[in-house]
PADO-482668 format. One line per field, with one value per residue: x, y, z of N, C-alpha, C, O, CB in turn; residue number from 1. Coordinates in Angstrom, 3 decimals. Glycine has a CB too. Layout:
REM PADO-482668
nX <- (X,...);
nY <- (Y,...);
nZ <- (Z,...);
caX <- (X,...);
caY <- (Y,...);
caZ <- (Z,...);
cX <- (X,...);
cY <- (Y,...);
cZ <- (Z,...);
oX <- (X,...);
oY <- (Y,...);
oZ <- (Z,...);
cbX <- (X,...);
cbY <- (Y,...);
cbZ <- (Z,...);
num <- (NUM,...);
//
This chain:
REM PADO-482668
nX <- (-18.767,-18.532,-20.743,-23.660,-27.172,-28.873,-27.274,-25.835,-22.323,-21.802,-22.381,-23.318,-23.368,-21.618,-21.092,-18.499,-17.342,-17.680,-19.202,-17.832,-18.324,-15.674,-13.391,-11.562,-8.933,-8.215,-6.758,-4.068,-4.384,-5.850,-4.447,-2.216,-3.372,-4.186,-2.094,-0.477,1.193,0.378,-2.031,-3.478,-2.769,-5.195,-6.939,-8.362,-5.741,-3.863,-1.994,-0.091,-1.798,-0.960,-0.446,-1.601,-3.676,-5.209,-5.671,-7.604,-9.455,-10.896,-11.996,-14.014,-15.401,-16.700,-17.991,-19.751,-21.130,-22.580,-24.423,-25.597,-25.387,-24.395,-21.333,-17.509,-16.634,-14.767,-13.756,-14.033,-12.477,-14.628,-13.677,-10.759,-10.909,-9.558,-8.612,-9.309,-9.838,-11.292,-14.539,-17.184,-19.881,-19.821,-20.235,-18.269,-16.716,-19.330,-20.950,-24.384,-25.427,-24.922,-21.931,-19.986,-17.339,-14.019,-11.257,-8.947,-6.624,-3.452,-2.778,-5.130,-6.234,-8.128,-9.582,-12.310,-13.565,-13.979,-16.210,-17.994,-18.188,-19.256,-21.802,-23.247,-23.104,-24.542,-27.240,-27.687,-27.060,-29.352,-31.903,-31.657,-31.146,-32.901,-31.776,-31.844,-30.219,-26.790,-23.757,-20.308,-17.318,-14.517,-11.165,-10.788,-9.307,-8.825,-9.868,-10.144,-11.568,-13.888,-15.061,-15.579,-17.726,-19.655,-20.312,-21.483,-24.071,-23.672,-24.401,-22.550,-21.892,-21.735,-18.381,-16.753,-15.298,-12.593,-11.372,-8.744,-8.293,-8.235,-10.018,-12.706,-14.462,-17.906,-20.499,-23.655,-26.178,-29.283,-31.796,-33.053,-36.732,-39.010);
nY <- (-4.505,-2.070,-0.584,1.015,0.360,2.573,3.998,4.377,3.610,5.677,8.999,11.333,12.741,15.542,17.414,16.816,15.481,12.806,11.842,9.819,7.367,7.305,4.679,2.429,1.849,4.673,5.968,6.876,8.479,10.651,11.475,12.471,14.693,16.357,15.971,17.929,20.773,23.250,22.921,22.544,24.761,26.636,25.116,23.835,23.859,24.659,23.028,20.115,16.713,13.603,10.335,8.689,9.830,10.350,7.651,7.499,9.610,8.177,5.927,7.295,8.709,6.353,5.510,7.743,7.468,5.483,6.084,8.654,8.534,10.273,12.012,12.768,12.489,11.130,12.951,11.746,12.625,12.183,11.739,11.283,9.202,9.628,10.398,13.824,15.508,15.862,16.264,16.931,16.532,17.562,17.009,18.847,18.078,17.195,19.044,20.546,21.587,20.861,20.994,22.317,20.806,20.870,20.204,20.300,18.352,20.334,20.421,20.594,23.127,26.086,25.440,24.916,23.093,23.066,24.755,23.265,20.871,21.561,23.140,20.933,19.152,20.489,20.658,17.954,17.295,18.403,17.231,14.556,14.237,15.883,18.475,21.490,23.745,24.529,24.859,27.031,27.604,29.423,31.163,34.396,35.884,34.059,34.227,32.890,30.742,32.078,33.054,30.385,29.182,31.248,31.311,28.688,29.363,30.171,32.573,35.129,35.270,35.966,36.908,34.142,33.291,31.619,28.520,29.004,31.972,32.930,33.803,32.619,33.054,32.825,31.187,30.453,28.376,27.853,25.851,26.780,28.443,26.435);
nZ <- (-11.248,-10.742,-11.115,-9.640,-8.879,-9.178,-11.059,-13.939,-15.690,-17.443,-16.721,-17.557,-20.813,-22.626,-25.707,-26.342,-24.105,-21.836,-18.816,-16.364,-13.995,-11.367,-11.248,-9.075,-10.482,-11.470,-10.182,-10.292,-12.562,-11.285,-9.411,-11.384,-12.262,-9.715,-8.223,-9.520,-9.074,-9.866,-10.896,-8.754,-7.638,-6.612,-5.347,-2.381,-0.107,-1.477,-2.115,-3.580,-4.092,-2.389,-3.925,-2.158,-0.757,-3.102,-3.636,-1.293,-2.054,-4.294,-2.804,-1.111,-3.052,-4.158,-1.963,-1.953,-4.352,-3.871,-1.150,-2.031,-4.606,-6.160,-7.168,-7.591,-10.922,-13.736,-16.629,-19.641,-22.608,-25.792,-28.267,-28.163,-26.125,-23.811,-20.063,-19.375,-17.265,-14.041,-12.505,-10.205,-7.811,-4.410,-1.226,0.595,4.129,4.820,4.435,3.949,1.370,-1.833,-3.587,-6.599,-7.798,-10.170,-12.015,-14.542,-16.738,-17.130,-19.499,-21.109,-20.175,-21.097,-23.250,-23.053,-21.736,-19.286,-18.592,-19.855,-19.007,-16.268,-16.534,-17.841,-15.637,-13.583,-14.842,-14.436,-11.822,-11.182,-12.890,-12.022,-9.605,-8.309,-7.127,-5.868,-5.279,-5.796,-4.780,-5.352,-4.836,-4.910,-5.397,-4.563,-6.523,-8.598,-11.412,-14.061,-12.863,-11.962,-14.355,-15.584,-13.953,-14.052,-16.888,-16.630,-15.638,-12.838,-9.843,-8.607,-5.121,-1.510,-0.197,1.770,4.539,5.356,7.519,7.653,7.740,5.430,2.431,0.262,-2.689,-2.973,-4.703,-6.571,-7.637,-9.095,-10.396,-13.618,-13.647,-14.541);
caX <- (-18.767,-18.761,-22.185,-24.681,-28.297,-29.394,-26.286,-25.041,-21.121,-21.723,-23.540,-23.756,-22.317,-21.698,-20.915,-17.090,-16.957,-18.480,-18.563,-18.214,-18.026,-14.692,-12.765,-9.994,-7.955,-8.304,-6.023,-2.825,-4.867,-6.175,-2.650,-1.571,-4.279,-4.397,-0.644,0.037,1.226,0.057,-3.495,-3.997,-2.682,-6.243,-7.822,-8.172,-4.701,-2.950,-0.774,-0.759,-2.474,-0.187,-1.140,-2.354,-4.799,-5.659,-6.267,-8.508,-10.514,-11.692,-12.602,-14.924,-16.261,-17.410,-18.967,-20.845,-22.051,-23.934,-25.122,-25.901,-26.028,-23.441,-19.763,-16.739,-16.628,-13.643,-13.968,-13.598,-12.627,-15.268,-12.483,-9.472,-10.900,-8.584,-9.423,-8.846,-9.942,-12.564,-15.695,-18.276,-20.645,-19.567,-20.451,-16.935,-16.774,-20.563,-21.888,-25.574,-25.346,-23.984,-20.846,-19.115,-15.781,-13.494,-10.126,-8.515,-5.053,-3.150,-2.704,-6.565,-6.862,-8.504,-10.383,-13.609,-14.119,-14.412,-17.539,-18.831,-18.472,-19.664,-22.702,-23.964,-23.143,-25.391,-28.223,-27.524,-27.752,-31.163,-32.419,-31.436,-31.241,-33.672,-30.743,-32.315,-29.039,-25.634,-22.822,-19.360,-16.176,-13.156,-10.271,-11.102,-8.476,-9.059,-10.726,-10.383,-12.570,-15.096,-15.953,-16.322,-18.877,-20.772,-20.534,-22.434,-25.462,-24.126,-24.313,-21.674,-22.708,-20.731,-17.015,-16.663,-13.803,-12.123,-10.798,-7.109,-8.683,-8.264,-11.306,-13.196,-15.555,-18.991,-21.377,-24.566,-26.854,-30.719,-32.297,-33.968,-37.590,-40.026);
caY <- (-4.330,-0.788,0.106,1.271,0.292,4.044,4.988,3.555,4.167,6.943,9.458,12.414,13.407,16.574,17.155,16.576,14.685,11.465,11.763,8.491,7.153,6.705,3.281,2.156,2.167,6.002,7.096,7.221,9.852,11.310,11.597,13.320,16.190,16.687,16.184,18.872,22.046,24.392,22.518,22.726,26.248,27.099,24.149,23.554,24.461,24.582,21.723,18.547,15.764,12.320,9.326,8.007,10.579,10.299,6.508,7.627,9.991,7.197,5.283,8.368,8.782,4.968,5.581,8.736,6.831,4.330,6.827,9.500,8.182,10.933,12.281,13.154,11.813,11.505,13.235,11.392,12.922,11.195,11.406,10.567,8.287,9.948,11.476,15.332,16.004,15.591,17.162,16.442,17.224,16.534,17.746,18.651,17.970,16.750,20.293,20.352,22.003,20.391,21.923,21.592,21.136,20.344,20.291,19.562,18.430,21.332,20.553,20.863,24.280,27.189,24.539,24.845,21.583,23.036,25.228,22.349,19.755,21.932,23.185,19.667,18.591,21.346,19.935,16.571,17.096,18.916,16.496,13.098,13.959,17.142,19.293,22.738,24.740,24.062,26.017,26.472,28.504,29.607,31.745,35.401,36.328,33.508,34.938,31.900,29.674,32.504,32.770,29.139,29.541,32.536,30.897,27.780,29.964,30.745,33.796,35.481,35.580,36.836,36.331,33.424,33.426,29.749,28.391,29.749,33.600,33.340,34.293,32.387,33.752,31.924,31.030,29.781,28.161,27.417,25.624,28.021,28.269,26.131);
caZ <- (-9.880,-10.066,-11.415,-8.736,-9.533,-9.784,-11.738,-14.790,-15.534,-17.802,-15.651,-18.449,-21.955,-23.984,-27.128,-26.429,-22.793,-21.228,-17.451,-15.806,-12.647,-10.704,-10.794,-8.490,-11.383,-11.796,-8.762,-11.145,-13.631,-10.456,-8.988,-12.351,-12.005,-8.221,-7.784,-10.184,-7.887,-10.860,-10.964,-7.398,-7.059,-6.089,-4.687,-0.509,1.173,-2.503,-1.901,-4.313,-3.072,-2.633,-3.954,-0.999,-0.460,-4.197,-3.233,-0.468,-2.733,-4.853,-1.536,-0.793,-3.788,-4.533,-1.031,-2.321,-5.112,-3.032,-0.475,-2.446,-5.836,-7.211,-6.307,-8.726,-12.088,-14.816,-17.886,-20.918,-24.090,-26.592,-29.646,-27.732,-24.908,-22.548,-19.000,-19.379,-16.131,-13.198,-12.028,-9.793,-7.069,-3.572,0.432,1.512,5.440,5.588,4.191,3.357,0.238,-3.022,-4.095,-8.027,-8.042,-11.127,-12.045,-15.859,-16.742,-17.403,-21.061,-21.453,-19.778,-22.270,-24.247,-22.552,-21.182,-17.781,-18.586,-20.729,-17.743,-15.259,-17.308,-17.589,-14.425,-12.811,-15.097,-14.119,-10.668,-10.688,-13.077,-11.605,-8.146,-7.594,-6.630,-6.016,-5.115,-5.833,-4.519,-5.658,-4.022,-5.678,-4.684,-5.309,-7.532,-9.577,-12.532,-14.693,-12.742,-11.970,-15.813,-15.722,-12.753,-14.691,-18.032,-16.282,-14.676,-11.457,-9.476,-7.418,-3.767,-0.188,0.149,2.762,5.486,5.658,8.918,8.179,7.732,3.878,2.012,-1.016,-3.261,-3.247,-5.966,-6.043,-8.924,-8.979,-11.659,-14.176,-13.338,-15.605);
cX <- (-18.684,-19.854,-22.964,-26.275,-28.976,-28.488,-25.522,-23.588,-21.013,-22.884,-23.988,-22.705,-22.583,-21.108,-19.096,-16.645,-18.312,-18.196,-18.594,-17.668,-16.552,-14.496,-11.914,-8.708,-7.674,-7.155,-4.680,-3.271,-5.068,-5.228,-2.240,-2.372,-4.044,-2.806,0.324,0.103,0.330,-1.859,-4.237,-3.926,-4.064,-7.215,-7.302,-7.046,-3.565,-1.914,-0.934,-1.339,-1.280,-1.189,-1.916,-3.374,-5.662,-6.790,-7.636,-9.825,-11.492,-12.238,-14.099,-15.627,-17.232,-18.431,-20.124,-21.672,-23.239,-24.557,-25.997,-26.627,-25.184,-21.987,-19.075,-16.729,-15.327,-14.485,-13.436,-13.433,-13.440,-14.440,-11.549,-9.783,-10.158,-8.997,-8.817,-8.914,-11.128,-13.302,-16.442,-19.076,-20.479,-20.164,-19.350,-17.391,-18.468,-21.354,-23.104,-25.581,-24.320,-23.136,-20.070,-17.874,-15.334,-12.320,-9.607,-7.034,-4.726,-2.720,-4.122,-7.033,-7.083,-8.930,-11.811,-14.243,-14.559,-15.782,-18.392,-19.407,-19.581,-21.556,-23.692,-23.790,-24.324,-26.658,-28.705,-27.988,-29.278,-31.869,-32.831,-31.534,-32.150,-32.751,-31.149,-31.606,-27.883,-24.468,-21.287,-18.343,-14.932,-12.574,-10.795,-10.348,-8.479,-10.064,-11.003,-11.851,-13.978,-15.654,-16.379,-17.477,-20.045,-21.246,-21.657,-23.869,-25.129,-23.947,-23.398,-22.531,-21.254,-19.271,-17.187,-15.496,-13.917,-11.751,-9.615,-7.383,-8.488,-10.129,-11.487,-14.406,-16.778,-19.857,-22.490,-25.610,-28.205,-30.968,-33.151,-35.585,-38.535,-41.116);
cY <- (-2.528,-0.134,0.134,1.110,1.485,4.518,4.223,4.157,5.223,7.787,10.561,12.374,14.521,16.221,16.527,16.128,13.803,11.607,10.470,8.306,6.591,5.233,3.394,2.654,3.748,6.749,7.504,8.847,11.152,12.317,12.784,14.687,16.739,16.530,17.347,20.268,22.865,24.235,22.998,24.202,26.686,26.121,23.910,24.566,24.785,23.592,20.632,17.615,14.498,11.442,8.738,8.715,10.370,8.647,6.844,8.596,9.506,6.607,5.938,8.613,7.384,4.950,6.848,8.167,6.093,4.922,7.614,9.457,9.260,11.333,13.050,11.967,12.209,11.692,12.900,12.104,12.106,11.032,10.904,9.416,8.523,10.766,12.612,16.022,15.127,16.690,16.265,17.359,16.581,17.720,17.547,18.708,17.613,18.175,19.920,20.822,21.184,21.059,21.026,21.871,20.487,20.951,19.673,19.538,19.558,21.581,20.518,22.183,25.150,26.558,24.630,24.072,21.942,23.638,24.140,21.358,20.691,22.433,21.919,19.098,19.338,20.760,18.677,16.333,17.719,18.139,15.341,13.117,15.101,18.061,20.756,24.305,23.663,25.192,25.774,27.765,28.454,30.917,33.348,36.084,35.024,33.648,33.609,30.991,30.721,32.797,31.522,29.014,30.509,31.990,29.446,27.951,30.100,32.221,33.903,35.813,36.024,35.788,35.264,33.292,32.004,29.892,28.853,31.132,34.032,33.353,33.501,32.909,32.935,32.121,30.498,29.639,27.420,26.986,26.455,27.235,27.345,26.846);
cZ <- (-9.860,-10.395,-9.918,-9.401,-9.948,-10.435,-12.647,-14.942,-16.197,-17.403,-16.908,-19.501,-22.156,-25.211,-27.420,-25.073,-22.505,-19.819,-16.860,-14.273,-12.506,-10.438,-10.140,-9.510,-12.148,-10.920,-9.922,-11.874,-12.357,-9.790,-10.055,-12.554,-10.833,-7.696,-8.378,-9.422,-8.918,-11.052,-9.856,-6.633,-6.188,-5.567,-3.043,-0.372,-0.276,-2.681,-3.177,-3.516,-3.341,-3.340,-3.401,-0.607,-1.913,-4.239,-2.331,-1.109,-3.413,-4.148,-1.356,-1.872,-4.371,-3.240,-1.101,-3.576,-4.397,-1.978,-0.826,-4.192,-6.866,-6.355,-7.429,-9.801,-12.920,-15.823,-18.962,-21.914,-25.246,-27.858,-29.326,-26.865,-23.859,-21.346,-19.259,-18.169,-14.935,-12.756,-11.077,-8.788,-5.937,-2.409,0.942,3.483,5.857,5.127,3.514,2.074,-0.649,-3.726,-5.583,-7.591,-9.683,-11.202,-13.492,-15.831,-17.364,-18.696,-21.501,-21.022,-21.058,-23.332,-24.226,-21.921,-19.725,-17.586,-19.178,-19.812,-16.692,-15.666,-17.322,-16.503,-13.546,-13.415,-14.587,-12.923,-10.161,-11.395,-12.625,-10.171,-7.255,-7.052,-7.007,-5.827,-5.157,-5.657,-5.371,-5.161,-4.663,-4.987,-5.227,-6.730,-8.694,-10.553,-13.487,-14.383,-12.541,-13.378,-15.950,-15.032,-13.543,-16.076,-17.667,-15.599,-13.337,-11.336,-8.599,-6.279,-2.909,-0.558,1.650,3.429,5.934,6.989,9.145,7.891,6.135,3.605,0.618,-1.160,-3.430,-4.228,-5.700,-7.322,-8.555,-10.144,-12.409,-13.941,-15.011,-16.329);
oX <- (-18.811,-19.970,-22.775,-26.530,-29.630,-28.655,-24.632,-23.454,-20.148,-24.062,-25.192,-21.521,-23.753,-20.739,-18.651,-15.470,-19.490,-17.015,-19.722,-16.837,-16.136,-15.182,-11.213,-7.848,-7.039,-6.801,-4.576,-2.711,-4.587,-5.268,-1.969,-1.811,-3.587,-2.493,1.444,-0.958,-0.754,-2.683,-5.283,-4.529,-3.877,-8.372,-6.140,-7.202,-2.427,-1.058,-2.061,-1.365,-0.736,-2.402,-2.906,-4.167,-6.876,-7.952,-8.707,-10.986,-12.644,-13.386,-15.140,-16.810,-18.324,-19.553,-21.153,-22.857,-24.463,-25.525,-27.105,-27.618,-25.251,-21.692,-19.703,-16.802,-14.848,-15.524,-12.469,-14.542,-12.742,-14.654,-11.173,-8.902,-10.067,-9.686,-7.601,-8.205,-11.614,-12.867,-16.355,-19.035,-20.744,-20.444,-19.080,-18.329,-18.850,-22.490,-23.059,-25.965,-23.172,-23.604,-19.742,-17.432,-16.111,-12.121,-9.857,-6.304,-5.539,-2.338,-4.125,-8.158,-6.328,-8.693,-12.487,-15.396,-15.348,-16.509,-19.594,-20.586,-20.721,-22.450,-24.818,-24.644,-25.003,-27.365,-29.879,-28.911,-29.989,-32.921,-34.000,-31.952,-32.172,-33.346,-30.920,-32.038,-27.883,-24.369,-21.021,-18.814,-14.376,-13.226,-11.205,-10.879,-7.991,-11.149,-12.189,-12.778,-15.067,-16.881,-17.509,-18.412,-21.252,-22.413,-22.582,-24.601,-26.056,-23.537,-23.237,-23.590,-20.144,-19.119,-17.802,-14.520,-14.790,-11.738,-9.190,-6.283,-8.570,-11.081,-10.578,-15.237,-16.562,-20.003,-22.571,-25.877,-28.193,-30.460,-34.105,-35.789,-38.546,-41.781);
oY <- (-1.911,1.003,-0.799,1.754,1.482,5.728,3.470,5.238,5.990,7.502,10.537,12.092,14.848,15.130,15.979,16.398,13.999,11.519,9.981,8.953,5.681,4.595,4.391,3.518,3.898,7.921,8.690,9.938,12.283,13.543,13.911,15.672,17.877,17.103,17.662,20.845,23.092,25.125,23.647,24.674,27.083,26.501,23.834,25.783,25.156,23.629,20.444,17.735,14.452,11.644,8.229,8.045,10.220,8.472,6.404,8.397,9.942,6.447,5.287,8.785,7.514,4.461,6.876,8.474,6.207,4.231,7.604,9.935,9.171,11.009,13.828,10.766,13.341,11.082,13.518,12.391,11.200,9.994,9.961,8.557,7.682,11.769,12.494,17.002,14.007,17.834,15.038,18.589,15.380,18.899,16.547,19.380,17.735,18.297,19.098,19.831,20.898,21.803,19.848,22.919,19.774,22.034,18.475,20.310,19.979,22.688,20.343,22.514,24.994,27.060,24.450,24.258,21.255,23.250,24.192,21.015,20.267,21.964,21.981,18.220,18.619,20.256,18.392,15.565,17.539,17.980,14.959,12.144,15.238,18.581,21.241,25.436,22.490,26.212,24.708,28.902,27.385,31.620,33.399,36.638,35.331,33.093,33.314,30.669,30.278,32.749,31.357,28.649,30.278,32.160,29.226,27.067,30.164,32.983,33.002,36.438,36.304,34.630,35.761,33.154,31.394,30.956,29.138,31.666,35.182,33.037,33.623,33.190,32.113,33.266,29.974,30.642,26.467,27.594,26.907,26.022,27.726,26.257);
oZ <- (-8.802,-9.937,-9.137,-10.419,-10.991,-10.592,-12.252,-14.369,-15.774,-17.618,-17.165,-19.316,-21.958,-25.647,-28.429,-24.824,-22.804,-19.481,-16.923,-13.635,-13.224,-9.640,-10.311,-9.341,-13.191,-11.044,-10.234,-11.759,-12.441,-9.690,-9.641,-13.034,-10.944,-6.653,-7.976,-9.181,-8.382,-11.262,-9.874,-5.669,-5.038,-5.389,-2.643,-0.468,0.010,-3.565,-3.636,-2.291,-4.444,-3.397,-3.925,0.055,-1.768,-4.607,-2.747,-0.753,-3.411,-4.564,-1.433,-1.578,-4.925,-3.375,-0.427,-3.702,-4.453,-1.660,-0.288,-4.744,-8.092,-5.204,-8.147,-9.539,-12.863,-16.075,-19.408,-22.366,-25.700,-28.484,-30.022,-26.821,-22.965,-21.534,-19.414,-17.944,-15.092,-12.629,-11.126,-8.816,-5.877,-2.625,1.606,3.915,7.021,5.586,2.599,1.454,-0.307,-4.588,-5.721,-7.119,-10.319,-10.650,-13.633,-15.209,-18.187,-19.075,-22.720,-21.394,-22.017,-24.430,-25.238,-21.531,-19.078,-16.671,-18.918,-19.725,-16.499,-14.961,-16.829,-16.375,-12.813,-12.543,-14.353,-12.653,-9.172,-10.774,-12.686,-9.543,-6.031,-6.108,-8.115,-6.045,-4.783,-6.339,-5.926,-5.182,-4.914,-4.215,-6.387,-7.693,-9.781,-10.382,-13.635,-15.126,-12.906,-13.458,-16.410,-15.744,-13.465,-16.427,-18.449,-15.155,-12.530,-12.212,-7.776,-6.332,-3.363,-0.946,2.593,2.693,6.552,7.608,10.264,7.742,5.704,4.319,-0.202,-0.296,-4.320,-4.654,-4.589,-7.983,-7.776,-11.087,-11.777,-13.991,-16.181,-17.182);
cbX <- (-17.379,-17.798,-23.190,-24.385,-29.041,-29.791,-25.309,-25.748,-20.186,-21.521,-22.932,-23.890,-22.238,-21.045,-21.323,-16.318,-16.546,-17.937,-19.183,-17.600,-19.077,-14.717,-12.308,-9.792,-8.239,-9.795,-5.232,-2.541,-6.863,-6.642,-1.482,-1.442,-5.861,-5.615,0.027,-0.667,3.060,1.129,-3.684,-3.246,-2.491,-6.752,-7.770,-7.547,-3.973,-2.409,-1.099,0.301,-4.403,0.390,-0.781,-1.597,-4.373,-4.251,-5.187,-7.795,-10.244,-11.254,-11.586,-14.342,-15.600,-16.214,-18.205,-20.172,-21.339,-23.367,-24.585,-24.810,-27.833,-24.259,-18.681,-15.280,-17.925,-12.446,-13.952,-14.174,-11.368,-16.731,-11.845,-8.501,-10.568,-7.429,-9.344,-9.611,-10.286,-12.277,-16.694,-17.958,-21.904,-17.824,-21.581,-15.676,-16.138,-20.318,-21.218,-26.553,-25.099,-24.564,-19.579,-19.340,-14.730,-14.191,-9.681,-9.039,-4.313,-2.499,-1.829,-7.459,-6.038,-7.374,-10.107,-14.204,-12.798,-13.387,-17.674,-17.999,-16.660,-18.489,-22.107,-23.747,-21.711,-25.150,-28.119,-26.261,-26.842,-31.822,-32.171,-30.034,-29.689,-34.623,-29.333,-33.238,-29.072,-25.585,-22.584,-19.440,-15.887,-13.358,-8.629,-11.152,-6.933,-9.043,-9.800,-9.213,-12.180,-15.133,-15.193,-15.609,-18.058,-19.907,-18.999,-21.802,-26.825,-23.333,-25.359,-20.716,-23.762,-21.571,-15.856,-17.039,-13.713,-10.583,-10.719,-5.484,-7.496,-7.219,-11.348,-13.229,-15.174,-19.686,-20.860,-25.064,-25.907,-31.726,-32.831,-33.528,-37.904,-40.585);
cbY <- (-5.272,0.062,-0.912,2.740,-0.377,5.140,5.744,3.411,3.439,6.981,10.251,13.865,12.882,17.875,18.824,17.818,15.811,9.868,12.662,7.319,6.202,7.235,2.438,0.360,1.204,6.527,5.907,5.789,9.445,10.556,9.806,12.536,16.088,15.509,14.926,18.906,22.927,24.052,21.055,21.744,27.368,27.867,22.684,21.635,22.901,25.598,20.686,17.603,15.306,11.605,8.834,7.753,12.218,10.452,5.686,8.147,10.503,6.454,5.606,9.546,9.455,3.433,5.605,10.231,5.958,2.829,7.311,10.136,8.390,12.457,10.645,13.538,12.096,10.428,14.099,10.677,12.930,11.580,12.461,11.511,7.121,10.674,11.222,16.141,17.470,14.879,17.725,15.221,17.390,15.773,17.145,20.285,19.381,16.411,21.402,20.875,23.317,19.965,22.223,22.283,20.247,20.350,19.732,20.299,17.295,21.605,19.338,19.847,24.985,28.098,23.138,24.931,20.202,23.846,26.547,21.624,19.259,23.081,23.456,18.776,18.682,23.019,19.840,16.113,17.469,20.577,16.523,12.466,13.907,16.733,18.857,22.610,25.747,23.328,26.109,25.913,28.025,29.811,31.144,36.190,36.721,32.679,36.358,31.245,28.483,33.575,32.992,28.106,30.569,34.288,30.649,27.083,28.961,30.098,34.282,36.677,33.962,36.556,37.811,32.448,34.724,28.907,27.179,29.235,34.655,31.883,36.003,31.113,34.289,31.789,30.273,30.475,27.280,28.394,24.636,28.501,29.676,25.326);
cbZ <- (-9.106,-10.234,-12.684,-8.196,-8.871,-8.856,-10.752,-16.167,-15.791,-19.116,-13.739,-17.734,-23.281,-23.754,-27.987,-26.905,-21.376,-21.800,-16.511,-16.782,-12.043,-9.698,-11.624,-8.265,-12.331,-11.527,-6.620,-12.502,-14.720,-9.790,-9.386,-13.701,-11.996,-7.370,-8.076,-11.356,-7.335,-12.627,-11.019,-6.588,-8.422,-6.935,-5.617,0.183,2.885,-2.509,-0.192,-4.993,-3.506,-1.246,-4.051,0.163,-0.019,-5.195,-2.463,0.759,-3.268,-5.513,-0.120,-0.339,-4.634,-4.628,0.208,-2.693,-5.885,-2.239,0.040,-2.104,-5.746,-7.935,-5.807,-8.255,-12.816,-15.192,-17.971,-21.320,-24.518,-26.900,-30.434,-26.964,-25.181,-23.022,-17.339,-20.282,-16.530,-12.029,-13.267,-9.291,-7.479,-3.544,1.546,0.975,6.053,7.502,3.329,4.041,0.362,-3.914,-2.592,-9.741,-6.618,-12.176,-10.846,-17.253,-17.425,-16.653,-21.818,-20.851,-18.690,-22.775,-24.032,-23.168,-21.151,-16.855,-19.340,-21.897,-16.717,-14.756,-18.431,-18.399,-13.809,-12.968,-16.037,-14.190,-9.859,-11.056,-13.599,-12.065,-7.590,-6.393,-7.218,-5.257,-3.589,-7.029,-2.741,-7.146,-2.527,-7.463,-4.997,-4.398,-6.846,-9.263,-13.431,-14.500,-11.295,-11.145,-17.145,-15.388,-11.239,-15.017,-18.795,-15.599,-14.626,-10.287,-9.095,-7.703,-2.989,2.117,0.442,2.482,7.012,4.665,9.348,7.196,8.873,2.700,1.881,-1.352,-4.511,-2.295,-6.998,-4.719,-9.978,-8.579,-11.614,-16.208,-12.624,-15.203);
num <- (1,2,3,4,5,6,7,8,9,10,11,12,13,14,15,16,17,18,19,20,21,22,23,24,25,26,27,28,29,30,31,32,33,34,35,36,37,38,39,40,41,42,43,44,45,46,47,48,49,50,51,52,53,54,55,56,57,58,59,60,61,62,63,64,65,66,67,68,69,70,71,72,73,74,75,76,77,78,79,80,81,82,83,84,85,86,87,88,89,90,91,92,93,94,95,96,97,98,99,100,101,102,103,104,105,106,107,108,109,110,111,112,113,114,115,116,117,118,119,120,121,122,123,124,125,126,127,128,129,130,131,132,133,134,135,136,137,138,139,140,141,142,143,144,145,146,147,148,149,150,151,152,153,154,155,156,157,158,159,160,161,162,163,164,165,166,167,168,169,170,171,172,173,174,175,176,177,178);
//
């Protein structure tokens, strides 16, 4: 029931990860990541998500699969079979550009999973969906995320003012020329 004809359950694989489509049964795992204050400190408004918002996120993601063919994915450790975090290409607020997002269980920080997932995700978006540009935003002081984005091949661009008067550092990625 979860398989869209254009997209198998496993979207892409890396040496240590499988990126698979979200299932309704992922709500608790999603909440375990995005409900953690330390994990979401740099995400959105910095407030943990409720379980109800995580349920809504899965619904939105399933709709994204149907309309765009991509969205957020669960990152499953190939050895453990456990979800280590989430990553995807999204269009927040209906923005034109695809934006890369990721978050890992706090216990998985510092192991290179974010860089591994982001690098593969960008290549996947370009090769499967013809994405010629992907953006990312991060808090200007979130140096760990900046390192992930640089290692994944993104370039730093302008600071962007948010609706609340704070700023986000913007990044852009374009596929390497053939």
